[in-house]
N, C-alpha and C positions, 0 to 999 in steps of 0.2 A: 503493500500499500504506499502510495506517495503521499507527501506532505508539502503544502505551499510553502513559499518563502515567508509570507507573513505569519502562517501558523507557527512554523518553526522558530521565528523570533518571539512570538508570545510564549513558547514553551520555554526558551531560555529565559526569558524575563521571570516567568512564574518560578523557575527554580531558583534564580538571583533572589526574589522576594522571600521565598521559603528560608532560604540560608539566612539572610538579613534579619528575619524575624526570629530564628532561632539564636542568632548572634545577640539581639537586643534581649532575649529571654535569659540567656545564660549570665549575660551582663548583669541583669536585674537580680538573678539568683546570687551572683557573687557580691554584688552590693548588699543584699539582706544578709549574706553570710558574714562578710566583714563586720557589719554593724553587730550581729548577733555574737561574734568573738569578743568584740570589745565590751558588749554587756556582760558576757560570761566572765570576763577578767574582773570587771567590777564587781560581780557577784563573789567571786573568789575573794576579793578584797573584804568584802562586807562579813564573810565566814571568817576570816582571819581576825577581824575586829571582835567577832564573837567569842573566839577562842581566846584572844587576849584578855576579854572581861572575865573569863572564867579562871585563867591561869595566871595572869600577871597582876602585880600591884599597881593602884590607880595611876601613879606617876609615870611608870614605864609604858601602861596602857595608852594614857593620853600622848606620850611622845609617839608610839607606834601609829595610833590613830591619825594623828596630825600628819605624819609623813606619808601614810597612804591617801589621805584627803588631799594633800598637795599634788601627789602624782595623779590622782583622778582628776582634779580640778583642771590641771594642766592638760592633760588627756582630752578632756570633755571640750575645752577650748579649740584645740586642734581639730578635733572631729566635727565641731560645728562648721568650720571652713571648709573640711572636706566635703561635708553634706552639701554644702552650698555649691561648690565647684561641680560636684556630681549632678546635682539638678539642673545647673545651666548647660553641662555637656549632653544631659539627656534632652533638655528642650531644643538645642541645636541639632540633635539628631532627628528629632521629630520634624523641626521645621524643614530640614533639608529633605527628609522623606516626604513630606508633603508637597515640596517643590516639584520633586522627581515624578510624583504621582500625576500632578497637573501637567508637566511636561510630556509625559508618556501619552497621556490623554490627548494632548495636541498633536502629538506626532501621530497617533492613530487616526485622527480626523485628516491630517495631511496625507498620510499613507492612502486613506480611503479616497481622497480626492484624485490622487496620482493613478490608482487603480482605476477609477472610472473614466479618466481621460484616456489611460493607456488602452482600455477596451474600446473606446471611441476611435481611437487612432488605428487599432487592429482591424476593426471593422471597416475603416475606411480603407486601409491597406488591401484588404481582401477584395474590396470593390474596384480598386484600380489595377490589381495585380495582372489581370488580363491584357489591359492595355499596355502595362509595362513590358509584359511577356512577349508582345507583338512588336515591341519596339525594336529594330534591327541594331541601332547603336547601343541600346541596354543590353540587349542579349550577347552581343559581342564583347562588351566590356565585362559583363558577368562571367562569361566563359574564360576571357582573359584574366579575371581575378581569381577564379577557381583553379585555373592550371598554375598561375604563380603561387598561390597558396600551397598547392600540392609540391610544387617544386621546392619552395621554402621549408615545408616540413621534411621532404626527403633529404635536403641538405643538412638539416639539423640532425636527423637520425645518423647520417654518414659521420657527422661532426662527433656525436656521442660516441659511436663505434670507434673512431681514431682515439678519442680521449681515454676509452676504456684500455685500448690496446697501449697506449702511452703509460697507463698505470701499471698494467700488468706486465708488459714486456719490458718496461724500463726498470723495474724494481732490481732486477739482478745488477744492472749498472748502478744504481743509486746504493745498493747494499756493498758494493765494491769499495772499501775506503781509499784504495790507491787510485782506481779510476776517478772517482769522484773528486779526489784531491787534485788530479792533473786537470779535470774538466773545469773545476772552479778557479784555478789560476789561469785558464785559457790556453793551456799548452797546446802547440800546434797552430796557434792563430796570431794574428797580429797584436793581440790584448796581452799576449804573454811577455812578462818582464822579470828578469832574474839575473844573478851574477853567474860568472863562469863555473865556480863550483856548484852551485845550484843546478844550473843547467845541465852539468854532467851527471849529476845524481837523479834529476828528473827524467833524462834520457834514459838511464839504467832502468828506473820505474816504469817508463812506458813501453820499454822493451820487454820487461817482465810481464806486463797485463796486456800486451798487444794493443797498446792504446791508438796506434795509428789506424788499425783496421776496426775498432770498436767505435771510435768517435764519429764517423759519418753516420753509422747506424743509429747511435744514440740522438745525434743532431736531427736526423729525420724523424724519429720518433716524437721529438718535441715540436718539430716546425709543422708537420702535415696537419695536427688539430688546430694550430693558429690560422693557418692558411684556410682551412674548411670552416672554421668559424666566423672569419671575415667574409668569406663567400656567402655563407648562410645568412649573415645579418644584412647583407646586400640584397639578397633574395626576399628576405623579410620586409626590407624597406619598400621593393619594388611591389610586393603583395599588398603592402598596407597602403600605398599610393592608388593601386588599383581599386581596392576596396573602397577608399574615400571617394574616387571617381563615380563608383556604383552608388554610393550613399547619397552624392550630391544630386545624381539623377532621380533617386528615390524622392529625396527632399523636395525636388522641383515638382515632381508629379503629386505629391501628397498636398503641396500647397496650392496648386493649381484646382485640387479637389475639393478645396477649402479647410486643409488641415493646419494651416499656419496658427489660428486661433487656439487649437487643441495643443500644439506643441508648446505654445507660450504658456498655457495653463499648466502644462506637465512641468515645464522649467521652473514656473513660480512655486508650484507644489514641492519640486525637488529642492529648491532654495530653502523653502520653509524648514523641510526635513533636515537639511544640512545644518541650518541654525539651531534647530533644537537639538540636534545631536551634539554639537558643540556646548550649549548650554547644559545639556545632561551630563557631560563629562565634569563641568564645573561642578554641579549640584552633587553629583556622586563622589567627587573627590572632597567636597566640603563634609558630606555625611560621612566618608570614610575617616577623616580627621577627627571630626567629633565623637564618631563611634570608637575610635582609637583611644581618644582621651577618656572617654566614659568607662571603657574596658580597663584601662589602667587605673583609673580611680576605684572601679569596682572590685579590682583584684588586689587593692590596698597597696599598690606598688610606688604610689606618689609619695612626696616628701613629707605632705603633712599627716597622712595615715601612719606612715612608717614611724616617725616621730611620737605620734600619740601612743602607739602601741608599744613602742619602746619605753615611754613614760610609764604605762601601766606596768610593764613586765619588769622594768627596774625597782618599782616599787615592791612587787612580789618576790623579787629575787634577794631580798634583803637578808642578810645572814641571820639577823635575830628572828626573822620569820621562819626560816629553815629550822633553827633551832627549838622554835616554839612548836613547830609541827612535829619534829622528831621526838620531844619530850611527850607530847600528847599521845602519840602512838605507844610509847612505852607504858602508858598508864592505862587502868582498865576502869576508869570512871565513865558511867553511861553518857553523861553530857558531853565529854570530850570525844567519846567514840562517835556520837552521832555527828558532830560537827566535822571531825576528820573524814568520816564516810561522805559528807556532803562534799568537802573540798576535792576528795577524790573523784566524785561523781562530777562535778563541773570541770575538772580537768581532762576527764575523759571524754566529755561533750565537747570540749574546745578542740581536743585532738581529732575527734571524728569530723567535726565541722572544717577543721583544716585539711584534713585528708579529702574531702569533698570539695573544697575549694581548690585543691591541686588537680583533681580529676576535671572539674569545670574550666580550669585554666587551659589545660591541654585540649579540651574539646574546643574552646574557643579559638586556640591558635589554629588547630585543623580546620575549622569553619572559615576563619579569617583567610587562609591560604586558599582554600578551595573557591571561596566567592571572588578573591582576586583573580584567579586562573579562569572562572567562568566570565567574569567582566572583561578580561583580554579576549576570550572567544567571542563574545558577543560584540566587542569593538569591530574585530576583524569581519564578522559576520555582516556588520552594517557597512564597513568600509569597502567590502567586496560587493555591496549591493545585492546580497543573496535574499533580502526580504522584499526585492522587486516583485510585484505581482505575476511576472512571468517566470520567475524562479521557482524550482520545485526541487524535492529531494526524493530519491528512490527508495530510501531506507527508512522506514518509520521507527525502527530501534533507536535512531539517534535521539529522539525524546522519549524513549522508554528504556529499554535495557541497558544500551551504551551510556545513556545519561547517568543512569544509577550506578553503572560500574565506575564512571569517571568521579561521581561524588564519593563513592566508598573508597576511592585512592587506588582502586585496580587498573587505572589506565591514566597515562600522562595527558596533560593538557595539550601537548603537540600532537599525540596520536588522536586524540579526540577531535581536535581541529583538522586533521587530516581525513578523518573519516567524513566530516561535512563536506570537505572540498572535492573528495572523490564521489560523493553521493549526488552532488549538485548538478542540475541540468537547467538549459534555458530553453524557452519555447522556440519553434523554427522561425528563423528571421528571414529577411530579404524578400524581393517581390515574388509573388505566386505561392508565398508559403514555402519555397524550397530552402532548407536549412543551408547555411554555409559550411563547407566541409570541415570536419573535426581535425585538429591539427595535433601533432606531437613533437617531440624532439625540442622542447622549450619554446615553441611559437603557438601561442593560443590565438587562435583567430576570433576576434569579437564577431558576434552577429550583426547583420546590417543595421547601421543608424541612420534613421530617417532625420534624426535631429540635425544632420548635416555639420558641416564644418569640422570641428575637432573634437566632437561629442564623444567619441569611442564608446558609444553606448552599446549594451548587450541586449539582446532579446526579442529582436524583430522591429516592426516599424515604430518608430519614435524612440526606441532604446530605453535605457533607464533615465535617471533624472540628471545625470551628469557624469563626469568622468569617474570611474570607479577608484581611482587612485591606486591601483595596483592591488592584485590579490596576493595575499600573503601566502607565501610557500611554505612547504612542510620543513620540519627541522627544529622546531620548537621555539622560534622567534615571533614576538608579539610586539606591535608597535603602538599600543595604547599608551597616550601621555598621562602621566600623573604628576599631580601637584597637590601640595598642602597637606600631606600625610608623612609620617616618619618614615614610611617605607616606599618612599617616591622612587620612581624609576622612568627612564625614558624609554626603554625597549628590553629586549632579552626575554627569555622563556623562563617557565619554572618546570621542575621535575616534580611530579606528585608522587607522594609516598604516605605511608601511614592508613590508618583505617579511618573510615567516615563514620 
């Protein structure tokens, strides 16, 4: 079962929303846990006061109680500031989330307008296809363009074969340290420079490895792929020029049939989508930065919370308190035993809570990593215009089993994105509904662009809403710009690991 480009994008966005919701929920749980741990520590202090009231004389008891009170008061003041910062960060997350929701709704409306205009232009293209197909000039140019595209594809295939030969057959030369030493010095060429003794020794080495016979073969292995690639790129340029000539004829025919206003409306909708996408990146990065701050505060890793906990812990680590507890354990009075049991209980509760907090922190790290990878994929998806109404995917597992596997950490982001690329198809383009030939060897032939000029659109009459900007290739690289968060990056891929 196939899925359309817009449907696929919605599935990615829903997955992102689910991850963000879970991130927010875990951050809130962490915030509650950190607050609970601080309250547990205060309860522990109260229990020590009770123990002191039973076992210590009034003067010592008052000194101990005052020391604990000062520590608790200092901690409360710090925690008050921490709570205010936490609330501010949460408000910024919610504001950014609201802005993202609004922008996505705007984008949906712009995409719907584009889809409607695209359908109108496709219908118009179908209506005039017979006239274009009967035009001798167009038929000749189309045939020429298809033949040039075939030649370019074959040239790239030959280039790839030569490059593979260079890699495989050149390996023995590169792995021979004596040969590669002479090669890099330019021995046997005008670039070779050496003194008399070095020339004598290099000559002996050259005879030893039969350099004079091997050098031309290795030079040919390196030279042939370079020349073939230059030739293939010239063929690609000729094919592109021929394609643009066909596109110009198609654009003129569409305009004569009344398509100019439709193309203008498509361009306007496309410009609006481009504007919204740029705004979405800014709002997403704002949310990312606010969520990162909120998570750090919730985890208790900011200075204010750390100092507050340290103040409480310092008070509870006093030597006189340890002595007091040890002596209480050695006695057998019911009142002492009850308080000691309560102290043990609150310490156990604090330890359990801290263990759960560590688990939440690890989960949050995994979610954040997975969300950022999915944002990278979503960016490449939009950049490649895969959400165009005429784009589709032949593998519905991309938004099912494969998406789940990626989210669980069983598939890298690079591999998941490559699966999207391999599954993607455009509707037939060109006049008369005849698709342009598929290309290989590094030359991807865009479908006919009625948009004219340098539109480079894909997918038939009218193309997409502008230049795709280059489809991201496989290998793990992502180009989504990031600003405003501590983990900012301009590019580069991620390797997914761990369990989701």
